[in-house]
C-alpha positions in Angstrom: 0.0 0.0 0.0 1.0 3.6 -0.6 0.2 6.0 2.2 -2.5 8.6 1.1 -1.4 11.1 3.7 2.0 12.6 4.7 1.4 16.4 4.7 3.9 17.7 7.3 1.8 20.8 8.1 3.1 22.6 11.2 5.5 19.8 11.9 7.8 21.2 9.3 8.8 23.8 11.9 8.8 21.5 14.9 12.2 21.0 16.6 12.5 17.2 17.1 15.0 17.7 19.9 12.2 19.1 22.1 11.0 15.6 22.9 12.6 12.4 24.0 12.9 9.5 21.6 11.1 7.5 20.6 8.0 9.6 20.9 4.6 10.3 19.3 3.8 14.0 19.0 0.2 14.9 18.3 -0.8 18.4 17.1 -4.0 19.6 18.9 -4.5 22.3 16.3 -4.5 19.8 13.5 -6.9 17.6 15.4 -9.3 20.5 15.8 -9.0 21.4 12.1 -9.9 17.8 11.2 -12.8 17.6 13.6 -14.1 20.9 12.2 -14.2 19.5 8.7 -16.1 16.5 10.0 -18.5 18.7 12.0 -19.1 20.9 8.9 -20.0 17.8 6.9 -22.3 16.6 9.7 -24.1 19.9 9.9 -24.5 20.4 6.2 -25.8 16.8 5.6 -27.8 16.6 8.9 -26.2 13.3 9.9 -24.2 12.0 12.9 -20.4 11.6 13.0 -18.8 9.3 15.5 -15.0 9.0 16.0 -13.6 5.4 15.8 -11.5 4.7 18.9 -10.0 1.7 17.2 -7.9 4.1 15.1 -7.2 6.9 17.6 -7.9 6.5 21.3 -5.6 9.1 22.8 -8.1 10.0 25.5 -6.2 13.1 26.6 -7.6 14.6 23.4 -11.2 13.4 24.2 -12.3 17.0 25.0 -11.3 18.1 21.5 -13.2 15.4 19.8 -16.2 15.9 22.1 -16.3 19.6 21.2 -17.0 18.8 17.5 -18.4 15.2 17.1 -21.5 13.3 18.2 -19.6 10.5 20.1 -17.5 7.5 19.4 -17.7 4.0 18.2 -15.9 1.2 20.0 -14.9 -2.4 19.3 -15.7 -4.2 22.5 -15.8 -3.9 26.3 -12.6 -2.2 27.0 -13.0 0.5 24.4 -16.6 1.0 25.6 -15.3 1.5 29.1 -12.8 4.0 27.9 -15.5 5.8 26.0 -17.8 6.0 28.9 -15.0 7.3 31.2 -13.5 10.0 28.9 -15.6 10.8 25.9 -18.8 12.8 25.4 -21.8 11.8 23.3 -23.1 8.5 22.0 -21.3 5.2 22.1 -21.8 2.6 19.3 -20.2 -0.7 20.0 -19.6 -3.4 17.3 -17.5 -6.6 17.7 -17.1 -9.5 15.4 -18.2 -11.6 18.4 -19.1 -10.8 22.0 -18.4 -12.9 25.1 -21.7 -13.5 26.9 -20.2 -12.5 30.2 -19.3 -9.1 28.9 -22.4 -8.3 26.9 -24.5 -7.1 29.9 -21.9 -4.3 30.7 -21.6 -3.5 27.0 -25.4 -2.9 26.9 -25.2 -0.7 29.9 -22.4 1.4 28.4 -23.6 1.6 24.8 -26.3 3.4 22.9 -26.0 1.0 19.9 -24.9 -2.6 20.3 -24.2 -4.0 16.8 -24.0 -7.7 16.1 -22.0 -9.5 13.4 -24.7 -12.1 12.5 -28.3 -12.9 13.1 -27.3 -16.1 14.9 -25.2 -14.1 17.4 -28.0 -11.7 18.0 -30.4 -14.7 18.5 -28.1 -16.3 21.1 -27.8 -13.0 22.9 -31.6 -12.3 23.0 -32.1 -13.3 26.7 -29.2 -11.1 27.8 -30.6 -8.2 25.8 -34.1 -8.8 27.3 -32.8 -8.8 30.8 -30.7 -5.7 30.2 -33.7 -3.8 28.9 -35.9 -5.1 31.8 -33.3 -3.7 34.1 -33.7 -0.3 32.6 -30.9 -0.2 30.0 -31.8 1.8 26.9 -30.0 0.8 23.7 -30.6 0.0 20.1 -29.6 -3.3 18.4 -27.8 -3.2 15.1 -26.8 -5.8 12.6 -23.6 -5.5 10.5 -23.9 -6.6 6.9 -21.2 -7.5 4.4 -22.0 -5.6 1.2 -20.0 -8.1 -0.9 -18.6 -5.3 -3.0 -14.8 -5.5 -2.9 -13.3 -2.0 -3.1 -9.9 -2.4 -1.4 -6.4 -2.2 -2.7 -5.2 -5.1 -0.5 -7.5 -8.1 -0.1 -6.7 -8.6 3.6 -7.9 -5.1 4.4 -11.1 -5.5 2.4 -14.2 -6.5 4.5 -15.8 -7.7 1.3 -13.1 -10.1 0.3 -14.4 -13.7 -0.3 -14.6 -15.6 3.0 -14.6 -12.4 5.1 -15.7 -12.8 8.7 -17.0 -9.3 9.0 -20.7 -8.8 8.6 -23.6 -10.9 7.5 -23.5 -11.5 3.7 -25.9 -9.2 2.0 -27.2 -11.9 -0.4 -28.4 -14.0 2.6 -30.3 -11.2 4.3 -34.1 -11.9 4.8 -36.9 -10.1 6.5 -36.7 -12.6 9.4 -33.0 -11.6 10.0 -34.1 -8.0 10.7 -36.7 -8.9 13.4 -35.7 -6.9 16.5 -33.0 -4.9 14.6 -33.1 -1.2 14.9 -30.3 -0.3 12.5 -27.9 -1.6 9.9 -24.2 -1.2 10.0 -21.7 -1.7 7.2 -18.0 -0.8 6.9 -16.4 -1.4 3.5 -13.7 1.2 3.0 -10.0 1.7 3.9 -8.4 5.1 3.3 -10.8 5.8 0.4 -12.7 8.6 -1.1 -16.4 8.9 -2.2 -16.5 6.7 -5.3 -16.1 3.3 -3.4 -18.8 4.4 -0.9 -21.2 5.1 -3.8 -20.5 1.6 -5.3 -21.1 0.0 -1.9 -24.3 2.0 -1.4 -25.7 1.0 -4.8 -25.6 -2.7 -3.7 -26.8 -2.0 -0.1 -29.6 0.3 -1.2 -31.2 -2.4 -3.5 -31.0 -5.0 -0.7 -32.3 -2.8 2.1 -35.0 -0.8 0.2 -37.8 -3.1 1.3 -36.9 -2.4 4.9 -36.4 1.4 4.8 -39.6 2.1 6.7 -38.5 0.0 9.7 -34.8 1.0 10.1 -34.1 3.8 12.6 -30.6 4.3 11.4 -28.0 3.2 8.9 -24.3 3.4 9.9 -22.0 3.6 6.9 -18.9 2.8 9.0 -15.4 4.3 8.6 -12.6 4.3 6.1 -13.7 7.6 4.7 -10.7 9.9 4.1 -12.8 13.0 4.4 -10.1 15.2 5.8 -7.7 14.5 3.0 -7.3 17.6 0.8 -8.5 15.8 -2.4 -11.7 14.3 -0.9 -15.0 15.2 -2.7 -16.7 16.8 0.3 -19.4 18.7 -1.4 -20.4 15.6 -3.3 -20.3 13.6 0.0 -22.8 16.1 1.6 -25.2 15.6 -1.4 -24.8 11.9 -1.2 -25.5 11.8 2.5 -28.5 14.0 2.2 -30.0 11.8 -0.5 -29.4 8.7 1.5 -31.2 10.2 4.5 -34.1 11.3 2.3 -34.4 8.0 0.4 -34.3 5.8 3.5 -36.1 7.9 6.1 -33.3 6.7 8.5 -30.7 8.6 10.5 -27.4 8.3 8.7 -24.2 7.8 10.7 -20.5 7.6 9.7 -17.6 6.5 11.8 -14.3 8.0 10.6 -11.2 6.9 12.3 -8.1 7.9 10.4 -9.9 11.1 9.2 -10.0 12.4 12.8 -6.2 12.2 13.3 -5.0 12.4 9.7 -1.6 14.1 9.5 -2.0 15.1 13.1 0.9 13.2 14.6 4.5 12.2 14.0 6.7 9.5 15.4 10.2 10.9 16.4 13.2 8.6 16.4 16.9 8.5 16.7 19.5 6.9 14.6 21.6 4.6 16.8 24.1 3.0 14.5 25.1 2.9 10.8 26.9 0.1 8.9 27.4 -1.1 5.3 25.9 -4.3 4.0 25.6 -3.9 0.3 24.0 -0.6 1.1 23.9 1.8 4.1 22.0 0.3 7.0 20.8 2.2 10.0 19.5 0.9 13.3 17.0 3.2 15.0 15.1 3.3 18.3 11.9 3.1 16.2 10.8 -0.5 15.5 8.4 -1.3 12.7 7.2 -4.4 14.4 6.8 -2.7 17.8 5.8 0.9 17.0 4.4 0.8 13.4 3.1 -2.7 12.8 1.2 -1.7 9.7 4.5 -1.1 8.0 4.9 -4.9 8.0 1.3 -6.0 8.0 -0.1 -3.8 5.1 2.8 -3.4 4.1 3.5 0.3 3.4 6.3 2.8 3.5 5.6 5.7 5.9 6.5 9.2 4.7 9.5 10.8 6.4 9.5 14.5 7.6 11.8 16.4 5.3 13.0 13.5 3.3 15.3 14.6 0.5 13.9 14.5 -3.0 16.1 17.2 -4.7 19.4 15.6 -5.7 21.1 19.0 -5.2 19.9 19.4 -1.7 23.0 17.8 -0.3 26.5 17.4 -1.7 28.5 14.2 -2.1 26.5 11.8 -4.2 28.8 8.8 -3.6 29.2 9.3 0.1 26.8 8.4 3.0 27.3 11.5 5.0 28.0 10.7 8.7 29.2 14.0 10.0 33.0 14.5 10.3 33.9 11.0 9.2 31.9 10.1 6.1 31.6 6.4 5.3 33.0 5.7 1.8 30.6 3.6 -0.3 30.7 2.3 -3.8 29.7 4.8 -6.5 26.2 4.4 -7.8 26.3 4.5 -11.6 24.1 6.8 -13.5 22.8 8.9 -10.5 23.9 11.8 -8.4 21.3 11.0 -5.7 22.3 10.8 -2.1 22.4 7.1 -1.5 19.4 5.9 0.5 19.9 4.3 3.9 17.8 1.3 5.0 16.3 2.0 8.4 15.2 -0.7 10.8 14.5 -1.2 14.5 16.5 -2.6 17.3 14.6 -5.9 17.6 15.9 -9.4 16.7 13.2 -9.8 14.0 15.0 -9.8 10.6 12.0 -8.2 9.0 12.0 -5.3 11.4 12.7 -3.0 8.5 10.9 0.4 8.0 12.2 1.3 4.5 14.9 3.0 2.5 15.2 6.8 3.0 17.2 9.8 1.9 17.7 11.4 5.3 17.3 15.2 5.7 20.2 15.1 8.2 23.7 13.5 8.2 23.3 9.7 8.9 25.2 9.6 12.1 24.4 8.1 15.5 22.3 10.6 17.5 20.6 12.1 14.4 16.9 12.8 14.9 14.2 12.1 12.3 10.4 11.6 12.2 7.8 9.7 10.3 4.6 11.5 9.3 0.9 10.6 9.9 1.5 8.3 12.8 -1.2 9.4 15.3 -3.8 6.9 14.1 -3.3 3.1 14.3 0.4 3.2 15.1 -0.2 4.5 18.6 -2.9 2.0 19.4 -1.0 -1.0 18.0 2.3 -0.5 19.8 3.8 -3.5 21.7 6.9 -4.4 23.7 8.2 -7.4 21.7 11.9 -8.0 22.6 11.5 -5.5 25.5 11.6 -2.6 23.1 10.7 0.7 24.8 7.3 2.1 24.1 7.3 5.7 22.6 6.4 8.5 24.9 3.3 10.5 23.9 3.3 14.3 23.7 0.5 16.8 22.9 1.6 19.9 21.1 -0.5 22.8 20.0 1.0 24.4 16.8 -1.1 27.5 17.3 0.3 28.3 20.8 3.5 26.2 20.7 2.5 24.6 24.0 4.1 21.2 24.5 3.1 18.6 27.1 4.3 15.1 27.7 1.1 13.3 28.5 2.5 9.8 28.9 5.9 8.1 29.3 6.7 4.4 29.7 9.3 2.6 31.8 10.5 -0.9 32.6 7.5 -1.5 35.0 5.1 -1.1 32.1 6.9 -3.9 30.3 7.2 -6.1 33.3 3.6 -5.7 34.5 2.3 -7.0 31.2 4.1 -10.3 31.8 3.7 -13.0 34.5 
C-alpha cells in the first residue's frame, strides 16, 4: 500500500529535539481542524459523526473530539469502558463476536450494540431482554457484508471472499431483521467517495424493502474525508440523498480522518553500517511501533526526506558527520544514497524502509515519520522488551508542548507474568 497522507503541516517547523525518543507528537490544532471539517459535513448533511476509537484512542484529546463530534464507536468492552470514562456523546459498539459474560456491561455502556450475524443476535436475546428489563436503553444493530470489494489489498477489504466481517448481503431476509433497529456496514479503507457510492448501490437495493422500519444506517469508517482531495461537497449531497431515500438517521464513523496528518513519530539513529547498502539501526521499530509497515505493508512518509538531488552534496558518500563512510559509487545517479532503516529488535523483518535522510546519517541524528497518530499508537507493543514511545500533545497554534504519557520498565514487566 502507498500512504495517502503525509502532509507535514506545522511539523515542518517543529524541533525534534524538544521531545525524548522515541515519541509520538500529536498536534492539537490539526486535530481541531480535522474535527471541524467533519463537523461541517455533519451539519450540512444533517447526519451524525462518531470517532472510531480503534484508530485513535488518545483519551487526553477526548475533550477536543467531544467539542465537535457526536460521540465515538468502540470495538468491545474495554473501548466501551474508555469511551464512557472520557468521551462525550453517543457510544456505538460493534464486535465480530461478544463474550456472553461481557455483553451485559456493553449494553449498559452503549447506545448502539451491533452484532456481526443474526445467529449471534439470537443467542444473545435473553441477555438483551434482561438488560432492557433492568432499565438499560440501547438500540440493536446488525452488521452486513456488502460483498462489494473496493480495497487495494484483499486482507484489508471487508468484502473479500470468505470475510468474517458482517452478514452476507445476499443472505439477508426479513426474518433476520426482526428486533433490529439499525444496519451497519464498513467497507472502506483510506478511500474517497466513489467506493462508498459503489457500496451503497448494492446495499440500497437489498435494504430498500426495509427502509420504513430501520431507525438508522451506519456507513462505518474508512472515509478519508479530511484529506485535501476528498470530494466533500459531493459527499454532503450523497448523505442528504441517503437520508431522504431511507427515512433513517445516517451515521458515519471516521477513524483515520479524525487524526489524519495530526501526529509524528520521532526517532533517533543509533548506528550505521554497510551491508551492500547503508543500513541504519533506529530506536523506532516497525514491528513494535508501526506494525502496519509490515502488516499492510506500506512505506511511511518521512518528515523532510530529500527529494532534490542538489539538496545535499556528495552523491557517492553516505554523510555521517565529520567521518563520512565511503561507499561504492552508484552508476548513473547523483542522488544521495538511501539508507535502509530498521528497528533494534531481533526480527530480521523489522525494516521500516529506504530513505534519503534530511540530516547526516550519524548516531544521534533525529528524524520523524509523518501521519503516525492513528493506528500506530494503538498498535504498539513491547516485543523484545523494546521501549514504548512517549506521547506528547503539542499545539502548533500556541506552541504549548506537554508530555502526557511516558513508559518505563515497569510497564513492560507488568504485562508479563
